[in-house]
C-alpha positions in Angstrom: 71.2 101.4 122.1 70.3 97.9 121.1 67.1 96.1 122.2 68.8 93.9 124.6 70.4 96.6 126.5 67.1 98.5 126.7 65.3 95.6 128.2 68.1 95.3 130.8 67.5 98.8 132.1 64.3 97.5 133.6 65.7 96.8 137.1 68.4 98.3 139.1 70.4 94.9 139.1 70.1 94.3 135.6 71.0 98.1 134.9 74.3 97.5 136.9 74.9 94.3 135.0 74.6 95.8 131.6 76.9 98.5 132.6 79.5 95.9 133.7 79.1 94.3 130.3 80.0 97.4 128.6 82.9 98.1 130.8 84.1 94.3 130.6 84.3 94.1 126.8 86.6 97.1 126.6 90.4 96.6 126.2 91.0 100.2 127.2 89.7 102.7 129.8 86.3 104.3 129.0 85.1 107.7 130.1 82.0 108.6 131.9 80.9 110.4 128.8 81.8 107.3 126.7 79.6 105.1 128.9 76.7 107.6 128.7 77.0 107.2 125.0 77.0 103.6 124.9 74.5 102.8 127.5 72.0 105.7 127.1 71.8 106.1 131.0 71.4 109.5 132.3 74.8 110.9 133.3 73.8 111.5 137.2 72.3 108.0 137.3 75.5 106.5 135.6 77.8 108.4 138.0 76.0 107.0 141.0 76.1 103.5 139.5 79.8 103.7 138.7 80.4 105.0 142.5 78.7 101.8 143.7 80.5 99.5 141.6 83.8 101.3 142.4 83.3 101.3 146.1 82.7 97.5 145.8 86.0 96.9 144.1 84.2 95.6 140.9 85.5 98.5 138.7 88.3 101.0 139.2 89.2 104.5 138.0 92.4 105.2 136.0 95.1 107.6 137.0 93.5 110.6 135.6 90.3 110.0 137.8 88.0 110.2 134.7 88.2 106.8 133.1 87.0 103.4 134.3 87.9 99.6 133.6 87.3 96.5 135.3 88.4 96.2 139.0 90.1 93.4 140.8 87.0 91.8 141.9 85.4 91.5 138.7 88.7 90.1 137.1 88.7 87.7 140.0 85.2 86.6 139.2 86.2 86.0 135.4 89.1 83.9 136.6 86.9 81.8 138.9 84.4 81.2 136.0 87.1 79.9 133.9 88.7 77.8 136.3 85.4 76.3 137.5 84.2 75.7 133.9 84.8 72.0 134.0 81.1 70.8 134.1 80.3 73.0 131.0 83.4 71.6 129.3 82.4 68.1 130.3 78.9 68.6 129.0 80.1 70.1 125.8 82.5 67.1 125.3 79.6 64.7 125.5 77.6 66.8 122.9 80.7 66.7 120.6 81.0 62.8 120.9 77.2 62.4 120.3 77.6 64.6 117.2 80.6 62.4 116.2 78.5 59.3 116.6 75.1 60.5 114.7 76.5 63.0 112.4 73.7 65.7 113.1 73.3 68.6 115.3 73.1 68.0 119.1 71.5 70.3 121.7 71.4 70.7 125.5 68.2 72.4 126.4 66.2 73.5 129.5 62.8 74.9 130.3 62.7 78.6 130.9 59.3 80.1 131.5 57.1 79.0 128.5 60.2 78.6 126.1 62.9 76.1 125.5 66.3 77.7 125.7 69.5 76.1 124.2 72.2 75.8 126.8 74.8 74.4 124.3 74.8 73.1 120.9 77.3 71.3 118.6 76.7 71.7 114.7 77.1 69.0 112.1 79.7 69.0 109.4 77.1 68.2 107.0 76.6 71.0 104.2 72.9 71.2 104.8 72.0 72.3 108.4 69.9 74.6 110.5 71.6 76.9 112.8 70.4 77.7 116.3 72.9 79.2 118.5 73.3 78.6 122.3 70.9 81.1 123.9 68.3 80.7 121.2 64.7 80.1 122.5 61.9 78.1 120.8 58.2 77.7 122.1 57.7 74.9 124.3 54.6 73.5 122.4 56.3 72.8 119.2 59.7 71.3 120.4 60.6 67.7 121.3 62.2 68.8 124.4 59.5 71.0 125.5 56.9 68.1 125.1 59.0 66.1 127.5 59.1 68.8 129.9 55.4 69.3 129.8 55.1 65.6 130.1 56.6 65.6 133.5 54.5 68.4 134.9 51.0 67.7 136.5 48.0 68.3 134.3 47.3 71.5 136.4 50.8 72.8 136.0 50.7 72.4 132.1 47.3 74.2 132.0 48.8 77.2 133.9 51.7 77.4 131.4 50.1 76.8 128.0 46.3 76.0 128.7 45.3 79.7 128.4 47.9 80.9 125.8 47.5 80.9 122.1 49.5 77.9 120.6 51.1 79.9 117.7 51.3 78.1 114.4 54.8 78.1 113.0 54.4 75.4 110.2 51.7 73.2 108.6 52.6 70.6 111.2 52.4 72.8 114.4 49.9 71.4 116.9 47.7 74.5 117.7 44.9 72.9 119.9 45.3 71.8 123.5 43.6 68.4 123.5 45.7 67.2 120.5 48.9 68.7 122.3 47.8 66.7 125.4 47.6 63.5 123.5 51.1 64.0 122.0 52.6 65.0 125.5 51.0 61.8 126.9 52.6 59.6 124.2 56.0 61.4 125.0 55.6 60.4 128.7 54.9 56.7 128.1 57.6 56.5 125.5 60.3 58.3 127.2 61.3 60.4 124.2 59.4 63.0 122.0 59.8 64.0 118.3 59.3 67.3 116.5 58.1 66.6 113.2 58.9 69.9 111.3 56.4 71.6 114.0 58.6 74.7 114.6 60.8 75.0 111.4 59.8 73.4 108.1 62.1 70.8 107.0 63.5 70.1 110.6 63.1 66.9 112.6 64.1 66.5 116.2 64.2 63.7 118.7 64.7 64.4 122.2 65.1 62.7 125.8 65.3 64.1 129.2 68.8 63.8 131.3 67.8 61.7 134.2 67.9 63.4 137.5 68.2 62.1 141.0 67.3 65.3 142.7 63.7 65.8 141.4 62.3 66.5 137.9 64.8 67.0 135.3 65.3 70.3 133.6 67.7 69.2 131.0 66.9 67.9 127.6 69.2 66.3 125.2 68.1 66.4 121.4 69.3 65.5 118.0 68.2 67.6 114.9 68.4 66.7 111.3 66.8 68.1 108.1 63.9 65.8 106.9 65.8 65.2 103.5 68.3 63.3 105.5 66.1 61.7 108.4 62.6 61.1 108.2 60.6 61.3 111.6 60.4 57.5 111.9 64.0 57.2 111.1 64.9 59.4 113.9 64.4 56.6 116.2 67.7 55.1 115.1 69.2 57.8 117.2 67.7 56.8 120.4 70.3 54.5 121.9 73.1 57.0 121.2 70.8 59.7 122.7 70.0 57.8 125.9 73.5 56.8 126.4 74.6 60.4 126.3 71.7 61.6 128.5 73.2 58.9 131.1 76.6 60.5 130.9 75.2 63.9 131.4 73.4 62.8 134.4 76.5 61.3 135.9 78.1 64.8 135.5 75.0 66.5 137.1 75.4 64.1 140.0 79.0 64.9 140.5 78.5 68.6 140.4 75.8 68.7 143.1 77.1 69.9 146.4 76.9 67.1 148.9 
């Protein structure tokens, strides 16, 4: 059993969800014993979970009453996700257009705890690139998006988040003392953009802006990444007009998707 599945066993809800993930990826019925082997859950516990899901119409039994597959309710959920994914498709299209304009990796990010999570990403076609797939997480203190999210917090909020934590050094350029990071954060707040100058990965430069929000503080960042061999930190500013234009387009999508 992999580490992710082991972590998902921590709460009843996540245990059920991890079981659904196993069932949903099958293109055939799976037995109780097969699920025991794949999930590592005790058989009595697993049997009880399957009964809960079956009674809710989320999974169903095969004709022999011994095998399971996704139920009508779960398939309907998957169908609705696909039918209502227009926001995600629209976001991705903006990232693709930005990538075509600047020729470098483009990321949509959000703050999650003390980390930055990549919500979506479009890779450059250039042969030299850094690959960070959607779902990847990077520390807040050494990413361009992270500095911007921190910049729009109060100082007390920032201190709660990172003031008592060790600022881990990832490269020789990583800022590891709080006063210096505060100075960088204040600069980002004034400028409206932030730069990661090889602070997380050696050889990687990043410039980021926040996606404007009309409903409070933004939790969406838009960033462009490039190897320093192609783009020096001061040269990254040439991407700013395209970055701001794309951020404005993303903000329009977010505005349209809020339930009025």
